[in-house]
C-alpha positions in Angstrom: 41.9 -13.5 -67.0 43.3 -10.8 -69.1 41.2 -8.7 -71.3 41.6 -9.7 -75.1 43.3 -7.1 -77.4 40.7 -8.4 -80.2 37.6 -9.8 -81.1 36.0 -11.4 -84.1 32.4 -10.7 -84.8 30.0 -12.1 -87.9 27.1 -10.4 -89.0 25.9 -12.4 -92.5 28.7 -12.4 -95.1 30.9 -10.0 -93.2 33.7 -10.5 -90.7 34.9 -7.3 -88.5 38.1 -7.7 -86.5 38.1 -5.0 -83.6 41.0 -4.0 -81.7 39.7 -3.4 -78.0 43.0 -3.2 -76.1 41.6 -1.8 -72.9 44.9 0.5 -73.0 43.7 2.3 -76.0 46.6 2.2 -78.3 46.3 -1.5 -79.5 50.3 -1.8 -79.2 51.4 -4.8 -80.9 52.9 -7.5 -78.8 53.3 -11.4 -79.1 50.0 -11.8 -78.2 48.6 -9.3 -80.5 50.4 -10.9 -83.4 49.1 -14.4 -82.7 45.6 -13.4 -82.1 45.7 -12.1 -85.5 47.0 -15.0 -86.9 44.4 -17.2 -85.3 41.5 -14.9 -86.6 42.6 -14.8 -89.8 42.7 -18.6 -90.1 39.2 -18.7 -88.7 38.0 -16.4 -91.6 40.0 -18.0 -94.1 37.9 -20.9 -93.4 34.3 -19.7 -93.3 32.9 -19.9 -96.7 30.0 -17.8 -95.8 32.2 -14.4 -95.8 32.6 -12.4 -98.6 34.5 -9.1 -96.5 36.4 -8.6 -93.5 36.1 -4.8 -91.7 39.4 -4.3 -89.7 38.8 -1.9 -87.0 39.5 -0.5 -83.1 37.0 0.2 -80.6 39.0 3.2 -78.7 40.0 6.2 -80.2 43.4 4.7 -82.4 43.7 2.0 -84.9 47.2 1.3 -83.7 50.1 3.0 -82.2 52.7 0.4 -83.4 54.7 -2.2 -81.6 55.3 -2.4 -77.9 58.6 -0.8 -77.0 58.9 -2.9 -74.1 58.9 -5.9 -76.7 61.2 -4.1 -79.0 63.6 -4.1 -76.3 63.7 -7.5 -76.0 64.4 -8.1 -79.6 67.7 -9.4 -81.0 69.0 -10.7 -84.0 68.0 -14.4 -82.8 64.6 -13.2 -82.5 64.3 -11.7 -85.8 65.8 -14.9 -87.3 63.2 -16.9 -85.7 60.0 -15.0 -85.3 60.1 -12.3 -88.8 58.9 -14.9 -90.9 55.9 -15.9 -88.8 55.5 -11.7 -88.6 55.7 -11.1 -92.3 53.1 -14.1 -93.3 50.6 -12.8 -90.9 50.9 -9.3 -92.1 50.4 -10.6 -95.4 47.6 -12.7 -94.9 44.7 -10.4 -95.7 46.7 -10.2 -99.2 46.2 -14.1 -99.4 42.7 -14.2 -98.1 40.6 -14.2 -101.1 37.6 -11.9 -100.0 38.3 -8.0 -99.7 39.8 -6.5 -96.4 38.8 -2.9 -95.4 41.2 -0.9 -92.7 38.9 1.8 -90.7 41.8 4.0 -89.5 41.2 6.3 -87.0 43.6 7.9 -84.4 47.4 6.8 -84.5 48.3 4.3 -87.5 51.9 4.1 -86.7 54.7 1.8 -87.5 53.3 -1.9 -87.7 49.7 -0.6 -87.4 50.4 1.1 -90.6 52.3 -2.0 -92.4 49.0 -3.9 -91.0 46.4 -1.2 -92.7 48.7 -1.6 -95.9 48.2 -5.4 -96.1 44.2 -4.6 -96.5 42.7 -4.0 -99.6 40.8 -0.9 -98.8 41.6 2.1 -96.6 39.2 4.7 -95.3 40.9 7.1 -93.0 38.5 9.5 -90.3 40.0 13.4 -90.6 42.6 13.8 -87.4 44.2 10.0 -88.5 47.9 10.5 -88.0 49.8 7.5 -90.3 53.8 7.3 -90.3 56.1 4.6 -90.7 58.9 6.2 -87.8 61.3 2.9 -87.3 64.2 4.7 -88.7 64.1 6.8 -85.5 64.4 3.6 -83.4 67.6 2.5 -85.5 65.6 0.2 -87.9 63.4 -0.2 -90.8 59.9 -1.4 -91.5 60.7 -5.1 -92.1 56.4 -6.2 -91.7 56.1 -5.7 -95.7 56.1 -1.9 -94.7 59.0 -1.0 -97.5 57.7 -3.3 -100.2 53.8 -2.6 -100.0 54.1 1.3 -99.2 56.6 1.4 -102.4 54.2 -0.1 -104.5 51.2 1.8 -103.0 52.3 5.3 -103.4 55.4 5.4 -105.2 59.2 5.4 -104.5 59.3 9.2 -103.8 56.5 9.3 -101.1 57.7 6.0 -99.4 61.0 7.2 -99.3 59.8 10.6 -97.7 57.6 9.0 -95.2 60.6 6.1 -94.4 63.5 8.1 -94.4 62.0 11.3 -93.3 59.9 9.8 -90.5 57.4 11.9 -91.3 53.6 12.1 -89.8 51.4 12.7 -92.1 47.5 13.2 -91.3 44.6 11.5 -93.0 44.0 14.6 -95.8 47.7 14.0 -97.0 47.4 9.9 -96.6 44.6 10.8 -99.2 46.2 13.0 -101.6 48.8 10.6 -102.1 47.5 7.7 -102.6 47.7 5.8 -99.0 44.0 5.8 -98.2 41.2 5.1 -100.6 38.5 7.1 -98.5 38.4 10.5 -96.2 36.0 10.6 -94.1 34.5 12.5 -91.1 35.6 10.7 -87.6 31.6 10.0 -87.0 31.0 8.6 -91.1 33.9 6.0 -90.4 32.2 3.3 -89.1 29.1 3.5 -91.4 31.4 4.0 -94.3 33.5 0.8 -93.4 30.1 -1.1 -93.3 28.6 0.4 -96.3 31.7 -0.9 -98.5 31.3 -4.4 -97.2 27.6 -4.5 -97.3 27.9 -3.5 -101.5 31.0 -6.0 -101.7 29.3 -9.2 -100.1 26.3 -8.1 -102.2 28.5 -8.7 -105.6 29.2 -12.3 -107.1 31.5 -13.6 -104.8 33.7 -15.4 -107.5 33.9 -12.1 -109.6 35.3 -10.4 -106.2 37.9 -12.9 -105.5 39.2 -13.1 -109.1 39.2 -9.3 -109.2 41.1 -9.2 -105.9 43.8 -12.0 -106.9 43.8 -10.2 -110.6 44.7 -6.9 -109.2 47.7 -8.4 -106.8 48.6 -10.7 -110.3 49.0 -7.2 -112.3 50.8 -5.8 -109.0 53.8 -8.0 -109.5 54.5 -6.6 -112.6 54.2 -9.2 -115.2 51.8 -8.3 -118.0 51.8 -11.4 -119.5 51.2 -13.6 -116.4 48.3 -11.0 -115.7 46.6 -11.6 -119.3 47.0 -15.1 -118.7 45.4 -15.1 -115.3 42.6 -12.6 -117.0 41.6 -15.3 -119.2 41.3 -18.0 -116.7 39.5 -16.2 -114.5 36.9 -15.2 -117.5 36.6 -18.8 -118.5 35.7 -19.7 -115.2 33.5 -16.7 -114.1 31.1 -17.5 -117.4 30.3 -20.8 -116.3 28.9 -19.5 -113.3 25.4 -19.6 -112.1 25.6 -16.1 -110.4 26.8 -14.8 -113.5 23.9 -15.5 -115.0 21.7 -14.6 -112.5 23.5 -11.1 -112.1 22.9 -10.4 -116.0 19.2 -11.8 -115.7 18.6 -9.6 -112.1 19.5 -6.3 -114.1 17.8 -6.6 -117.5 14.5 -7.8 -115.4 15.2 -4.9 -112.6 15.2 -6.7 -109.6 17.8 -7.6 -106.9 19.9 -10.1 -108.0 20.5 -13.0 -105.3 24.2 -14.9 -105.3 25.0 -18.4 -103.9 28.5 -18.4 -104.8 28.0 -21.0 -107.6 
């Protein structure tokens, strides 16, 4: 039996997807993507979860697509498979709990596209990020051009994609590609700290906060404001809202039941 390319663990309200390819580069093969899709489906069905961490056990987050697979790809493969690939790479945005990417080593091509689909990115010093697809006569097609442009703006996106620049973690932080920059030994702890912080907040407020930002990012101000009204009506009717206010006034730790 071959070694698994990734594993899912759960601890209380936090799920962790760990890339654990024995070769160390976590190259994206067909098995990698289908396994990821299965784990995403399992997470989406678990109503007890409140945060997800995506990380790797080796030296690298992911060096991108396996070139052995790339050599076999033709237009027919793209026609048949690309919709599934894009849906898998978009799934972390559709899951209604926050997803945190803990990036170290290489985060290239499809690896970066996957990190872009997460809600919060933490990079360890020494990490290298890039979308090098143009070098191979392609361009990022698993949501990369779309999400990168929205995250860092047109100019930075064109610089990274058209010049195939490889940037370090500090530059990634400077341009807003990642939200946190930490020392390598602090990476896992920071990801867990954020996940715990999120999981201790009222679940409905977190869900609506994530969705609200996504709606706003699509650019329709009226739709975003209407969503704010709808989520506010819902949140003001929850027991968790009352518990949050009462606990703050009473100077005690709140307990939330997602009600």
